[in-house]
Structures are given as C-alpha cells and as structure tokens.
DORO-416369 format. One line per 5 residues: their letters; for each residue y, x, z of C-alpha. Coordinates in steps of 0.02 Angstrom, whole numbers. Each point is the difference from the previous one (the first is absolute). Layout:
# residues N
A) Y/X/Z ~ ... $
END
This chain:
# residues 329
XXXXX) -2242/-7229/6117 ~ 2/188/34 ~ -132/95/-99 ~ -120/99/110 ~ -6/188/-26 $
XXXXX) -170/77/-27 ~ -35/127/136 ~ -19/175/-73 ~ -97/147/70 ~ -49/182/-22 $
XXXXX) -174/73/23 ~ -41/171/71 ~ -170/84/-11 ~ -66/152/92 ~ -157/83/-68 $
XXXXX) -56/138/117 ~ -155/106/17 ~ -88/-126/113 ~ 105/-160/-2 ~ 90/-121/-113 $
XXXXX) 144/-106/63 ~ 101/-128/-95 ~ 152/-91/69 ~ 116/-135/-65 ~ 186/13/43 $
XXXXX) 147/-115/-20 ~ 157/66/-84 ~ 62/72/165 ~ -168/90/21 ~ -60/-107/143 $
XXXXX) -191/-4/1 ~ -68/-168/-56 ~ -184/50/1 ~ -111/153/-4 ~ -182/40/-32 $
XXXXX) -83/161/51 ~ -170/53/-65 ~ -107/149/45 ~ -87/64/-155 ~ -161/96/4 $
XXXXX) -19/179/-57 ~ -62/1/-180 ~ 96/-155/-55 ~ 13/14/-189 ~ 164/-14/-92 $
XXXXX) -49/-156/-98 ~ -53/-95/156 ~ 149/72/92 ~ 127/-70/-123 ~ -84/-171/13 $
XXXXX) 10/13/190 ~ 185/42/-11 ~ 33/-153/-109 ~ -100/-110/118 ~ 102/58/151 $
XXXXX) 160/-41/-93 ~ -66/-175/-36 ~ -56/-16/180 ~ 167/56/72 ~ 94/-122/-113 $
XXXXX) -116/-143/51 ~ 24/47/183 ~ 189/-8/-23 ~ -13/-167/-91 ~ 76/74/-158 $
XXXXX) -53/19/-181 ~ 14/142/-124 ~ 142/-94/-86 ~ 106/38/153 ~ -29/189/-6 $
XXXXX) 147/108/-56 ~ -108/155/-15 ~ -132/109/81 ~ 23/170/81 ~ -160/102/6 $
XXXXX) -20/155/108 ~ -157/100/-41 ~ -75/153/82 ~ -21/131/-135 ~ 76/77/-156 $
XXXXX) 86/-117/-122 ~ 58/-6/-180 ~ 158/-102/23 ~ 33/-15/-186 ~ -169/-78/-39 $
XXXXX) -23/-88/168 ~ -162/92/39 ~ -79/55/162 ~ -52/167/-74 ~ -102/63/147 $
XXXXX) -23/-60/177 ~ -97/140/87 ~ -47/-106/150 ~ -57/-148/-107 ~ -78/96/-143 $
XXXXX) 94/-105/-128 ~ 64/75/-164 ~ 114/-67/-137 ~ 6/-178/67 ~ 127/-110/-97 $
XXXXX) 59/-90/156 ~ 169/-54/-70 ~ -72/-74/-160 ~ -145/-87/90 ~ 108/-84/132 $
XXXXX) 144/-44/-116 ~ -126/-79/-118 ~ -83/-98/140 ~ 159/-64/82 ~ 130/3/-138 $
XXXXX) 134/81/108 ~ 72/178/-6 ~ -77/131/111 ~ 81/158/67 ~ -127/138/33 $
XXXXX) 36/138/125 ~ -90/120/114 ~ -42/-78/169 ~ 101/127/100 ~ 147/-19/-119 $
XXXXX) -12/-185/40 ~ -16/26/188 ~ 146/120/7 ~ 105/-117/-107 ~ -43/-143/117 $
XXXXX) 58/100/150 ~ 159/50/-92 ~ 42/-179/-47 ~ -65/-96/149 ~ -60/117/137 $
XXXXX) 28/163/94 ~ 86/95/-141 ~ 141/-122/-39 ~ 166/88/-34 ~ -83/170/-27 $
XXXXX) 75/96/-146 ~ -158/101/-30 ~ -166/-43/81 ~ -166/89/-28 ~ -151/-105/48 $
XXXXX) -169/69/51 ~ -144/-121/28 ~ -162/78/65 ~ -147/-118/-21 ~ -162/14/-98 $
XXXXX) 102/127/-98 ~ 180/57/22 ~ 137/-72/-108 ~ 182/49/-17 ~ 158/-77/-72 $
XXXXX) 187/26/-7 ~ 147/-119/-14 ~ 160/91/-50 ~ 166/-92/-6 ~ -93/-166/-11 $
XXXXX) -114/52/-142 ~ -186/33/10 ~ -36/174/-69 ~ -134/-11/-134 ~ -46/97/-154 $
XXXXX) 20/-65/-178 ~ -177/-69/-5 ~ -71/34/172 ~ 35/-11/185 ~ 66/154/89 $
XXXXX) -2/77/175 ~ -189/21/11 ~ 17/85/170 ~ -184/-26/39 ~ -45/114/-144 $
XXXXX) 109/146/51 ~ -120/147/13 ~ -3/63/180 ~ -166/95/-6 ~ -34/82/-170 $
XXXXX) -181/30/48 ~ -18/-162/97 ~ -106/-156/-17 ~ -22/-101/-159 ~ 123/-144/-11 $
XXXXX) -30/-169/-80 ~ 123/50/-138 ~ -121/138/-55 ~ 103/146/65 ~ -27/106/155 $
XXXXX) 100/15/159 ~ 118/-149/-15 ~ 91/-63/155 ~ -113/-154/-6 ~ -151/109/38 $
XXXXX) 70/54/168 ~ 117/-138/60 ~ -50/-171/-69 ~ -87/-128/109 ~ -160/40/-95 $
XXXXX) 19/186/40 ~ 39/-36/182 ~ -148/-120/14 ~ -115/130/-77 ~ 51/129/129 $
XXXXX) -20/-126/141 ~ -172/-50/-66 ~ -53/183/5 ~ 67/13/178 ~ -94/-159/47 $
XXXXX) -159/72/-74 ~ 23/152/113 ~ 28/-124/143 ~ 177/66/27 ~ 64/-180/-5 $
XXXXX) -132/-98/99 ~ 108/-157/22 ~ 36/-12/-186 ~ -180/39/-44 ~ -56/-143/111 $
XXXXX) 128/-117/-80 ~ -20/39/-187 ~ -133/137/-12 ~ 22/135/-132 ~ 31/-115/-149 $
XXXXX) 164/55/-82 ~ 26/-176/-72 ~ 5/-72/177 ~ 126/125/68 ~ 154/-102/-40 $
XXXXX) 179/23/60 ~ -25/-119/147 ~ -152/95/64 ~ 93/165/-15 ~ 148/-71/96 $
XXXXX) -117/-66/135 ~ -76/173/20 ~ 174/74/22 ~ 42/-133/130 ~ -159/51/92 $
XXXXX) 69/180/5 ~ -134/72/-113 ~ 58/180/-18 ~ -100/39/-158 ~ 63/-153/-95 $
XXXXX) 177/36/59 ~ -10/177/-67 ~ -70/-58/-169 ~ 134/-134/-25 ~ 145/109/55 $
XXXXX) -56/140/-115 ~ -5/-122/-147 ~ 174/-66/43 ~ 68/177/4 ~ -78/38/-169 $
XXXXX) 95/-149/-68 ~ 160/67/79 ~ -28/172/-78 ~ -30/-77/-172 ~ 166/-93/16 $
XXXXX) 104/158/19 ~ 12/27/-189 ~ 54/-180/-40 ~ 125/17/143 ~ 82/150/-80 $
XXXXX) -9/-71/-177 ~ 72/-173/35 ~ 97/16/165 ~ -55/-173/59 ~ 86/-82/146 $
XXXXX) -164/-83/48 ~ -185/39/-4 ~ -95/-164/14 ~ -180/-1/62 ~ -111/-150/-35 $
XXXXX) -178/-59/-21 ~ -136/-52/121 ~ -12/165/93 ~ 186/5/35 ~ 3/-184/46 $
XXXXX) -132/32/135 ~ 76/165/61 ~ 185/-1/-48 ~ 68/112/137 ~ -130/135/-28 $
XXXXX) 31/12/-187 ~ 189/-14/10 ~ 14/131/137 ~ -120/125/-79 ~ 73/-13/-175 $
XXXXX) 179/11/65 ~ -45/150/109 ~ -73/97/-147 ~ 150/-39/-110 ~ 120/58/135 $
XXXXX) -98/162/16 ~ -21/37/-185 ~ 149/-86/-82 ~ 170/77/-32 ~ 116/-54/140 $
XXXXX) 127/-90/-109 ~ -140/-103/-79 ~ -77/-57/164 ~ 156/-17/108 ~ 25/-185/-38 $
XXXXX) -173/-37/-69 ~ -84/-157/66 ~ -189/-17/4 ~ -50/-181/25 ~ -157/-107/-3 $
XXXXX) -6/-143/-125 ~ 44/-169/72 ~ -82/-124/-119 ~ -181/43/41 ~ -128/-75/-118 $
XXXXX) 137/-92/-95 ~ 92/158/-57 ~ -87/15/-168 ~ -6/-184/-45 ~ 182/-26/51 $
XXXXX) 55/156/-92 ~ -96/-45/-157 ~ 75/-175/-1 ~ 176/66/35 ~ -17/131/-137 $
XXXXX) -59/-133/-123 ~ 151/-105/45 ~ 124/144/-8 ~ -65/57/-169 ~ -40/-176/-63 $
XXXX) -186/42/7 ~ 18/164/-92 ~ 103/-69/-144 ~ 166/80/48 $
END
C-alpha cells in the first residue's frame, strides 16, 4: 500500500500600521487560507505578539492543517528591524520597540521564522509572483500608513548587515517640515503617506472644501481611508484630486535619486492607496521621473502598479522564507 505524503505548507504574515494578515500557502504558493484582523491604535507589543500567534493558529485551523505541516514562517513587519537578533526595533506607526518577534514565534510554533520589512516582503512577492517578474532591478515604493521602500537586484533583496534598507519614506524632503513618526523632521512620509494625505483632506473638509467627503466621513483622519479618497476622486472633487496628485508627485521626486543610483528597469508602486488609484499614481510618478531623470535612465524605465493586492506581503514573506529556507541560508 502506497504511503500517504503529509501535505506541507508555508505561512506568510503581514503586520502593518493598522492591520494584521496571516495566510497559509501550499508549496506552489497557492493560498489555502487567510485571516485578516484590524488592530486598534494603542495595541501593546505583548498583546500584539499573542494576537499574531493566534492568527497563525486560526489560519492553520481554517486550512485544516497543523503546525507539524509547516515548513517555515515568513514575517513582514512595518518598521525598523535588527535582522541578526530577530527584533522589531521600532515600529513608528505601532509604537512598538525592541520586540523579539522571531524568538517569540519560533518558541511558540517550533518552526523557523524569516523576519523582513513588510515592503521588502511585498516587493519580493511581486518579483517572484506578480507584476515585477523577470525584472533585473526593481525598486518598490508602498505608500500606506507610512511609506516603505525596497529593492530587488539580480534576484537578491538588498538589505544591510543587520537591518533592512531602502527606507524611502524617511528620505528628508523638507528639512524644516513636520515631525515624522521616526522622530525626525520633514520625511517623505509627512507629506505623501496616506496619513499625510488624509490629514490634508480632513483640514479641507473642516473648511468645507470637500462637502461630499465631509458628509461621508466627517473630519476624522482615521475614517479617511483609501476607498473614501478614491470615491472623492471619482466624484471629481477638485481639492482632493489636487492633494493626492501633489503627494504622488512628491513620491516621484523622491525616487529620482534611487533611479540614478540603481538604474532600475522597474519602479513598482504598491499599497492600499495605489491599489485604489493605480493610474493616478503610476502616471504622476512616471511623469516626474521623465521630467527630472537623466534620459538614459528613464528611456526604458517601467513604472507599474503591484498586481498581488493585499496578498503581496504575505506571499512575498512566505516565498522569501522558502527561498532562504526561513532565514537559515
């Protein structure tokens, strides 16, 4: 009698500023189950790590699998990491510091975990399984609660010895600008993240410059999500259109230096804002790069929107864990 083969799987986790998603994948990275949780502002690190573990258990149960069938876990986290110690050093939009995520989850589940920045994971996912397949060098920019960046060069994720790299959201664009969540002033995040865009729209709503949006979500920044912003654009709200396009162009201007340093063949734009308004962001960013970039660098440059949507980070984290044998290679 032929012996049955135990089905194996990979797990991908995405810890963002406002959401947590965990997905279970088969060995060809087909989604077997996923769980998405909104987490409240002020969620503490200790409770947060428990919540992460619970979503992993829940996703496995939903897929009808057990932890014994898990090859490894890929974990994409929003924030600054110590890759050597497996720490989430600082997540500005969560307020977490020095959280031993790798140790806690490896101890709980007994399987290896590969820790990486969430945008590193999302860009890797698009490179392996999405819009950036076959690119030699792709630079990813994901505007969301903050703005993350990543680069895949010749198939390898660019990272520092102990930390992630390509922190595009913390490029200083206004030396005397607003305070950023990282503690510095004038970062790109302060003028072009969804949070920055929502803040400007909330001020416009307060002035009654956006009556439709004010009626829909009021002036509460937390309620001005990507979908509401996209709806306002669809309704031809001139003020919202101006705010969003200006933010997109600021992202394009910030990408001129990485363009000249790395000569990418693709700039990849992802995250909730881009998912809701892909043409606007792609066109504005590409236009700025064509205007400000050296001709030979932009002649064949492609600017594309991510294709994997919400699954980009979890797929990329799982694929990275598999490709690096959960960080052990």
